[in-house]
C-alpha positions as CSV (number, residue, x, y, z in Angstrom):
1,M,-10.5,-17.5,19.4
2,Q,-12.1,-15.1,20.7
3,A,-11.6,-11.4,21.2
4,A,-12.3,-9.9,24.1
5,R,-16.0,-8.3,24.2
6,R,-16.8,-4.9,23.2
7,P,-18.2,-1.9,25.9
8,E,-21.6,-1.8,25.4
9,G,-23.1,1.8,23.8
10,R,-22.0,4.4,22.1
11,I,-18.9,5.9,23.5
12,L,-17.6,9.5,23.1
13,L,-13.8,10.7,22.8
14,T,-13.0,14.5,22.9
15,A,-9.1,15.9,22.8
16,R,-7.8,19.2,21.6
17,W,-7.2,17.8,18.1
18,L,-9.2,15.6,16.2
19,V,-7.4,13.6,12.8
20,G,-11.2,13.0,10.7
21,H,-11.2,11.9,7.4
22,R,-13.4,14.0,5.0
23,N,-13.7,13.9,0.8
24,S,-11.4,11.3,0.8
25,R,-8.4,13.2,3.0
26,H,-7.3,13.5,6.4
27,I,-8.5,16.7,8.5
28,L,-7.1,18.4,11.9
29,I,-11.2,19.0,13.3
30,E,-10.0,21.1,16.4
31,N,-11.9,20.2,19.7
32,G,-12.8,17.4,18.3
33,E,-15.5,14.4,19.3
34,I,-15.2,10.6,17.6
35,V,-18.3,8.3,18.7
36,F,-17.9,5.1,18.3
37,E,-20.5,1.7,18.8
38,D,-20.2,-1.8,18.1
39,G,-16.2,-1.1,16.8
40,A,-17.5,0.9,14.2
41,V,-17.3,4.8,14.0
42,V,-20.5,6.5,14.1
43,F,-19.7,10.6,14.6
44,T,-16.8,12.8,13.9
45,G,-17.2,17.1,14.5
46,H,-18.5,19.1,16.8
47,N,-21.4,18.4,19.0
48,F,-22.9,15.4,19.2
49,A,-26.5,15.4,19.4
50,G,-27.0,11.8,20.2
51,E,-27.0,9.5,23.8
52,V,-23.7,8.4,24.9
53,A,-22.9,6.0,27.5
54,R,-19.3,7.3,28.6
55,R,-17.5,10.6,27.6
56,I,-13.9,11.0,27.8
57,D,-12.3,13.8,27.6
58,Y,-8.6,12.9,26.7
59,G,-7.2,16.7,26.8
60,N,-4.6,17.8,25.1
61,A,-3.9,15.2,22.8
62,L,-4.0,14.0,19.3
63,I,-7.0,11.3,18.4
64,G,-5.9,9.8,15.5
65,P,-6.5,6.6,13.0
66,G,-3.9,3.5,14.4
67,F,-0.7,2.9,12.2
68,V,-1.2,0.0,9.7
69,D,2.2,-1.8,10.1
70,L,3.1,-3.6,6.1
71,D,6.4,-5.5,7.6
72,A,5.2,-5.3,11.9
73,L,8.2,-6.2,13.6
74,S,7.2,-9.9,15.4
75,D,10.9,-11.1,16.4
76,L,13.1,-10.7,19.3
77,D,15.1,-7.8,17.4
78,T,18.1,-9.2,15.3
79,T,19.4,-5.9,14.0
80,I,21.3,-5.1,17.0
81,L,23.5,-8.3,16.2
82,A,24.3,-6.4,12.8
83,Y,25.0,-3.1,14.1
84,D,27.9,-2.5,14.4
85,N,29.0,-6.1,13.1
86,Q,29.2,-5.9,9.4
87,P,29.3,-7.8,7.0
88,A,26.9,-10.1,6.7
89,W,28.2,-13.6,5.8
90,K,31.2,-13.3,8.6
91,K,28.7,-12.5,11.2
92,G,26.0,-15.2,11.3
93,R,23.5,-13.6,9.1
94,V,24.2,-15.7,6.1
95,W,24.2,-20.0,6.3
96,P,27.7,-21.2,6.2
97,R,27.8,-24.0,3.7
98,F,28.5,-26.4,6.7
99,Y,26.4,-25.4,8.2
100,L,23.6,-26.5,5.7
101,D,25.0,-30.0,5.2
102,A,24.8,-30.8,8.7
103,G,21.3,-30.1,8.8
104,P,19.9,-27.0,9.8
105,Y,17.4,-26.7,12.7
106,E,15.0,-24.3,15.1
107,M,17.3,-22.3,17.4
108,Y,13.7,-21.8,19.0
109,S,10.9,-23.7,20.6
110,R,7.6,-23.6,19.9
111,D,6.9,-22.1,23.3
112,E,9.4,-19.3,22.3
113,L,8.1,-18.4,18.9
114,A,4.5,-18.2,21.3
115,F,6.4,-15.4,23.9
116,Q,7.8,-13.7,20.8
117,K,4.8,-12.9,18.8
118,K,2.8,-12.0,22.2
119,H,6.1,-10.1,23.6
120,A,5.7,-8.4,19.6
121,F,2.7,-7.6,19.2
122,A,2.0,-6.3,22.8
123,T,4.9,-3.7,21.3
124,L,3.4,-2.9,18.2
125,I,0.1,-1.6,20.6
126,R,2.3,0.3,22.5
127,N,3.5,2.0,19.8
128,G,0.4,3.2,17.9
129,I,0.1,-0.1,15.8
130,T,-3.4,-1.1,15.3
131,T,-3.1,-3.7,12.2
132,A,0.2,-5.1,11.6
133,L,1.4,-7.7,9.0
134,P,4.0,-9.9,11.1
135,I,7.7,-9.9,9.7
136,A,10.3,-12.0,11.6
137,S,14.0,-13.3,10.7
138,L,14.6,-16.7,9.9
139,F,18.0,-16.5,9.9
140,Y,18.0,-19.2,13.2
141,R,15.0,-20.8,11.8
142,E,15.3,-24.3,10.2
143,W,13.9,-23.4,7.4
144,G,10.1,-21.4,7.1
145,E,7.9,-21.0,9.7
146,T,5.3,-23.1,10.1
147,P,1.5,-23.2,10.9
148,E,1.4,-24.4,14.1
149,E,3.6,-20.9,15.3
150,F,1.4,-19.0,13.3
151,G,-2.1,-20.8,15.0
152,D,-0.3,-19.2,18.5
153,A,0.2,-16.1,16.9
154,A,-3.5,-16.0,16.1
155,E,-4.4,-17.0,19.4
156,A,-2.1,-14.4,21.2
157,A,-3.4,-11.8,18.7
158,A,-6.9,-12.1,19.4
159,A,-6.2,-12.1,23.3
160,L,-4.5,-8.8,23.4
161,G,-6.7,-7.7,20.7
162,L,-4.5,-6.9,17.9
163,R,-5.8,-6.9,14.0
164,A,-3.1,-8.8,12.4
165,Y,-2.3,-10.2,8.9
166,L,-1.2,-13.3,9.6
167,G,0.9,-16.2,7.1
168,P,3.8,-18.5,7.5
169,A,7.0,-16.7,5.7
170,Y,8.0,-19.9,3.2
171,R,10.9,-20.1,0.4
172,T,12.9,-22.8,-1.7
173,G,15.9,-21.5,-2.1
174,N,18.4,-19.8,1.1
175,Q,21.9,-17.6,0.5
176,V,24.8,-19.3,1.0
177,V,28.1,-18.7,2.2
178,E,31.3,-21.4,0.5
179,A,34.2,-22.3,2.0
180,D,35.6,-19.9,0.0
181,G,33.7,-16.6,0.9
182,R,31.8,-16.8,-2.5
183,I,28.2,-16.3,-1.7
184,T,25.6,-18.3,-3.6
185,T,22.1,-19.7,-3.8
186,H,21.2,-23.3,-2.5
187,Y,17.1,-23.8,-3.4
188,D,14.9,-26.8,-2.4
189,E,12.1,-26.2,-4.1
190,A,10.2,-29.4,-3.0
191,R,10.5,-28.1,0.6
192,G,9.1,-24.3,-0.2
193,L,6.1,-25.6,-2.8
194,K,5.1,-28.0,0.3
195,E,5.5,-24.6,2.7
196,L,3.4,-22.9,0.1
197,D,0.7,-25.7,0.0
198,A,0.9,-25.6,4.2
199,A,0.0,-21.9,4.1
200,V,-2.8,-21.9,1.7
201,A,-4.2,-24.7,4.2
202,F,-3.5,-21.8,7.1
203,C,-5.3,-19.3,4.8
204,E,-8.7,-20.7,4.4
205,R,-8.6,-22.4,8.2
206,F,-8.1,-18.6,10.0
207,E,-9.3,-15.9,7.8
208,G,-11.8,-14.1,9.6
209,A,-11.1,-16.1,13.2
210,A,-11.6,-13.0,16.1
211,G,-14.5,-11.4,14.4
212,G,-12.6,-11.0,11.7
213,L,-9.7,-9.5,13.5
214,I,-7.3,-12.3,12.0
215,R,-6.9,-12.1,8.0
216,T,-4.6,-13.9,6.4
217,M,-1.6,-13.0,3.7
218,L,0.8,-15.5,1.5
219,A,4.2,-14.3,3.0
220,P,6.9,-15.5,0.9
221,D,10.3,-14.6,2.4
222,R,12.0,-12.8,-0.5
223,I,12.3,-12.6,-4.2
224,E,16.0,-13.6,-4.2
225,T,15.4,-16.9,-2.0
226,S,12.7,-17.9,-4.3
227,T,12.3,-19.8,-7.7
228,A,10.1,-19.3,-10.6
229,E,7.5,-21.8,-10.0
230,L,7.1,-21.0,-6.0
231,L,6.0,-17.2,-6.9
232,K,3.6,-18.4,-9.4
233,R,1.7,-20.4,-7.4
234,T,2.0,-18.0,-4.8
235,A,0.3,-15.3,-6.9
236,A,-2.0,-17.7,-8.0
237,A,-3.2,-18.6,-4.5
238,G,-3.9,-15.0,-3.5
239,R,-5.6,-14.2,-6.4
240,S,-8.0,-17.5,-5.4
241,L,-8.2,-17.0,-1.8
242,G,-8.7,-12.6,-2.3
243,V,-5.4,-12.5,0.3
244,P,-2.3,-9.8,0.0
245,V,0.8,-11.2,-1.2
246,R,4.2,-9.6,0.9
247,L,7.6,-10.2,-1.0
248,H,10.8,-8.5,0.2
249,C,12.4,-7.5,-2.9
250,C,14.7,-4.2,-4.4
251,Q,15.9,-4.6,-1.0
252,S,20.0,-4.6,-1.9
253,K,22.3,-4.5,-4.2
254,I,23.6,-8.7,-3.2
255,E,19.5,-9.4,-4.3
256,Y,19.6,-7.3,-7.7
257,E,23.1,-8.6,-9.2
258,L,22.1,-12.0,-8.4
259,V,18.4,-12.2,-10.2
260,L,19.8,-9.9,-13.0
261,A,22.7,-12.9,-13.0
262,Q,20.1,-16.2,-13.0
263,H,17.1,-14.3,-14.8
264,G,19.1,-12.3,-16.9
265,M,16.2,-9.0,-15.9
266,S,15.3,-7.3,-12.9
267,P,13.2,-8.4,-10.0
268,P,9.9,-6.0,-11.3
269,E,11.2,-7.9,-14.8
270,W,11.4,-11.1,-13.3
271,L,8.4,-10.6,-11.6
272,E,6.2,-8.9,-14.5
273,K,7.0,-11.9,-16.2
274,L,6.0,-14.1,-13.9
275,G,2.3,-12.7,-13.4
276,F,3.3,-12.2,-10.1
277,L,2.5,-8.6,-9.4
278,N,-1.2,-7.3,-8.8
279,E,-2.4,-4.4,-7.0
280,R,-2.8,-7.1,-3.5
281,T,0.8,-7.4,-3.8
282,L,3.2,-6.0,-1.0
283,L,6.9,-5.5,-1.6
284,P,9.2,-4.2,0.6
285,H,11.8,-1.9,0.9
286,G,11.6,-1.2,-2.5
287,T,15.2,0.7,-3.0
288,Y,17.4,-0.6,-5.4
289,V,15.3,-0.2,-8.0
290,S,16.6,1.3,-12.1
291,G,17.5,4.7,-12.4
292,S,18.4,5.3,-8.7
293,K,21.1,6.9,-7.0
294,H,21.7,2.8,-6.0
295,I,21.6,1.2,-9.4
296,A,23.0,3.2,-12.5
297,R,21.5,0.4,-14.9
298,P,18.7,2.0,-17.0
299,G,15.1,0.6,-16.9
300,R,11.5,1.2,-16.0
301,D,11.9,-1.1,-12.7
302,L,9.1,1.4,-10.6
303,E,7.1,2.2,-13.8
304,I,5.9,-1.4,-12.9
305,I,5.5,-1.7,-10.0
306,R,2.9,1.1,-10.1
307,D,1.3,-0.2,-13.4
308,A,1.2,-3.3,-11.8
309,G,-1.0,-1.0,-8.7
310,S,1.4,-2.8,-6.4
311,T,2.7,-1.4,-3.0
312,I,5.7,0.0,-2.4
313,V,6.8,-0.9,1.8
314,H,9.0,1.8,3.0
315,C,10.7,1.0,5.9
316,P,13.2,4.0,6.5
317,L,14.9,2.6,9.8
318,V,16.4,-0.4,9.1
319,S,17.2,1.1,5.7
320,G,19.3,3.7,6.6
321,R,20.8,1.9,9.6
322,H,22.1,-0.2,6.7
323,G,23.1,3.1,4.7
324,N,21.0,3.3,2.2
325,A,17.3,4.9,1.8
326,I,15.0,5.3,-1.6
327,D,15.8,7.6,-3.9
328,H,13.8,8.7,-2.8
329,F,10.6,9.4,-1.1
330,G,8.8,12.7,-3.3
331,R,10.0,11.1,-6.9
332,Y,8.3,7.7,-6.3
333,R,4.9,9.6,-5.2
334,A,5.6,11.7,-7.9
335,L,5.5,8.6,-10.6
336,G,2.3,7.4,-8.8
337,L,3.4,5.0,-6.4
338,K,1.5,3.2,-4.0
339,I,3.3,3.5,-0.9
340,G,2.4,2.2,2.9
341,M,5.0,2.0,5.9
342,G,6.7,-0.4,7.9
343,T,8.5,-1.5,10.8
344,D,10.7,-4.1,10.2
345,T,12.8,-3.8,13.0
346,S,13.5,-2.5,16.8
347,P,12.3,-0.2,18.0
348,P,9.0,-0.8,16.2
349,D,7.6,2.8,16.7
350,M,6.1,4.0,13.5
351,I,6.8,7.9,14.4
352,M,10.5,7.1,14.2
353,N,10.2,5.5,10.7
354,L,7.8,8.7,9.6
355,Q,10.9,10.8,10.7
356,V,14.2,8.8,9.8
357,G,11.9,8.5,6.5
358,M,11.3,12.5,6.0
359,I,14.9,13.0,6.7
360,L,16.4,11.0,4.6
361,A,13.2,12.1,1.4
362,R,14.9,15.5,2.2
363,V,18.4,14.7,2.1
364,M,18.4,11.8,-1.2
365,A,15.6,14.8,-3.0
366,G,18.9,17.5,-1.9
367,N,15.8,20.1,-0.2
368,A,13.8,20.4,2.5
369,T,10.4,21.1,0.5
370,D,10.1,17.6,-1.2
371,V,8.3,16.1,1.5
372,R,6.1,17.7,4.4
373,S,4.6,15.9,7.6
374,E,1.2,14.6,6.2
375,D,2.8,12.9,3.4
376,Y,4.7,9.9,5.8
377,Y,1.5,10.4,8.4
378,D,-0.7,9.7,5.0
379,A,1.8,6.6,3.9
380,A,1.5,4.5,7.5
381,T,-3.0,5.1,7.8
382,I,-4.8,5.8,4.7
383,G,-1.5,4.1,2.5
384,G,-1.5,0.9,4.3
385,A,-5.1,0.5,4.8
386,D,-6.0,0.7,0.4
387,A,-2.7,-1.5,0.7
388,L,-4.3,-3.6,2.0
389,G,-8.0,-3.0,-0.1
390,R,-9.9,-1.9,3.5
391,P,-10.7,1.8,3.4
392,D,-12.6,0.8,6.8
393,L,-8.8,1.3,8.6
394,G,-6.5,4.4,8.3
395,R,-9.0,7.0,8.7
396,L,-11.9,8.0,10.9
397,Q,-15.5,8.5,9.6
398,P,-18.4,7.3,9.5
399,G,-18.6,3.7,8.9
400,S,-15.2,3.1,10.2
401,R,-13.7,0.6,12.4
402,A,-13.1,2.8,15.4
403,D,-9.2,2.2,15.1
404,I,-8.5,4.9,17.4
405,T,-5.4,5.5,19.2
406,V,-4.4,8.8,21.7
407,F,-1.3,10.3,20.7
408,D,-0.2,12.9,24.6
409,L,0.3,16.3,23.5
410,D,1.5,17.3,27.2
411,R,4.7,15.0,27.3
412,P,7.6,17.4,28.3
413,H,9.8,16.7,25.3
414,L,7.5,17.4,22.6
415,G,8.0,21.0,23.2
416,Q,5.4,23.8,22.1
417,V,2.5,22.7,19.3
418,I,1.5,24.9,16.6
419,D,0.2,21.4,14.6
420,P,-0.4,18.0,16.4
421,I,0.8,16.5,13.1
422,Q,4.4,18.7,12.3
423,T,4.9,17.9,16.2
424,M,4.7,14.3,16.0
425,L,6.7,13.9,13.2
426,L,9.3,16.2,14.8
427,A,9.7,15.3,18.7
428,G,7.5,12.6,19.5
429,H,7.7,8.7,20.5
430,G,5.6,6.0,20.5
431,R,5.7,5.8,23.6
432,D,3.7,9.0,23.3
433,F,0.0,6.8,22.6
434,S,-1.2,6.9,26.1
435,T,-5.1,4.6,24.7
436,V,-4.8,2.3,22.0
437,I,-8.3,0.7,20.8
438,I,-8.9,-1.7,18.0
439,D,-12.7,-3.1,16.8
440,G,-13.6,-0.4,19.7
441,R,-12.0,-2.0,22.1
442,F,-9.5,-0.3,24.8
443,V,-6.8,-3.0,23.9
444,M,-4.1,-0.3,26.1
445,E,-4.8,2.6,28.8
446,D,-2.4,5.1,30.4
447,R,0.1,2.7,28.5
448,I,-1.3,-0.9,30.5
449,I,-2.1,-4.0,28.6
450,P,-3.9,-5.7,30.4
451,E,-2.7,-8.6,31.5
452,I,0.7,-8.3,30.1
453,D,4.0,-8.0,32.8
454,E,6.3,-5.8,31.2
455,A,9.2,-6.1,32.7
456,A,8.7,-9.6,33.4
457,D,8.2,-9.7,29.8
458,K,11.4,-7.6,29.2
459,K,13.7,-10.1,31.5
460,R,12.5,-13.3,29.6
461,A,13.1,-12.0,26.0
462,Q,16.6,-10.9,26.8
463,A,17.4,-14.4,27.8
464,Q,15.9,-16.0,25.1
465,F,18.1,-13.6,22.9
466,E,21.1,-14.3,24.2
467,G,20.7,-18.3,24.0
468,V,19.9,-17.2,20.5
469,M,23.4,-15.2,20.3
470,A,25.2,-18.2,22.2
471,R,24.2,-20.4,19.4
472,Y,25.7,-18.1,16.4
473,P,29.4,-19.3,16.4
474,E,27.1,-22.9,15.1
475,R,26.4,-21.0,11.7
476,T,29.5,-18.4,11.1
477,H,32.0,-19.5,8.2
478,G,34.9,-20.3,10.2
479,H,33.2,-20.6,13.8
480,P,34.5,-17.6,15.4
481,P,34.1,-16.8,18.6
482,M,31.8,-14.5,20.3
483,S,33.8,-12.2,20.7
484,E,34.6,-12.1,16.7
485,I,30.9,-12.1,15.9
486,F,29.8,-8.9,18.4
487,S,32.2,-6.1,18.7
488,S,32.2,-3.8,21.7
489,S,31.7,-0.4,21.4
490,Y,34.7,0.0,23.9
491,P,36.8,-1.9,26.2
492,I,35.0,-4.6,29.2
493,A,36.2,-3.9,32.2
494,R,34.9,-6.5,34.7
495,K,35.3,-7.3,37.7
496,E,37.5,-10.0,38.6
497,A,36.3,-13.6,41.0
498,A,37.3,-13.2,44.4
499,A,40.3,-15.6,45.2
């Protein structure tokens, strides 16, 4: 697979504001210039003296680094199905025993999964996300994800020009609703270990593909759906391959209590005992930890994660929608934890996540001075890049990759601008990005992604999504009709058919 050719020669961009990077931190360069060539930044500042092949002035805009999304939605998001439809175990969000015993099946075809990834990747680009580690639901899968679908995902990412870290999710277990309503866990370790072997083979095959745009990762799904053997082998494989390992951890009370009951220790304590944690470990969501408002149990969960050099992947939008939040961003930062950002839900709007994150952080801290706009912007750029061991991403300075976004400050809803980052986090949207450049390639200009029909893809996505909804009663406890699974905000008056 090959990405598109880069434009030849040096290209100079200028705008009212530029986020440069000096002395290990972002700076704002007023009326700044950035020059890149062959995929790399060669200059940031004022009055570039060299020859250039092309000059583009974006006017009243902010040129900045692309966002790094460590838990990037690559799905037709299922959050909407649960948003006002709880509890999850009664609404098809946990497999009932009869469905598991009958044999789970794939609810999407390979072609549908390929479309899902391409559609999601284009949406990430539209939201200024230039580096993505995909995440999708396993609720409607036979078990885990497959190398074949991620081969298709690699093709889609390369064609669009997205920088992606790819790897099929795998697991040795799954939560199950028993006939009496109890939630237990079913394990099939042999199957999960076989999926791990396939994921390792995928990494060996695709690492560095498309001229380095495609990198790989290992993605055991969740800590409560993983056995000790799976986690130990995953950690060893990650170290051997030199790839990041992502494990959803400390994201719910059910998960936390299940790990405590099974292993006599908290999720971070168990991971520490297994030797799982290191500086390449990514842990969404890090919300339910000892000593927080969510978990009264004393302990050193956060200190374990910090001392291992692992990164908390903060996904505030999806957490807030489910009524929780980390306790709290300022405290995590003061403890010395590494924090990156993830979208995890629809819309995959990183700006919305930063805005919601700031609001929740200030509420949880009880004051408005605990975090500032730059703290969250850093997490979405530098934090994510550092978690991947990529000092050439998440910042714009000579030698960094030319992953560049243009945020239009002339949009009417933005109001007046004093500071462009503060304005972005106060009133901005992901759809305010007009241009996205990845590895020196213009992958979106004037909101247009080449060869993508946004309206047609939206229509196809809706039809595909409704197909999954129609199958929900098949794998929902008690087989309730769709009208009971998915409530309506208000009574629906439908037009009667003509006699």
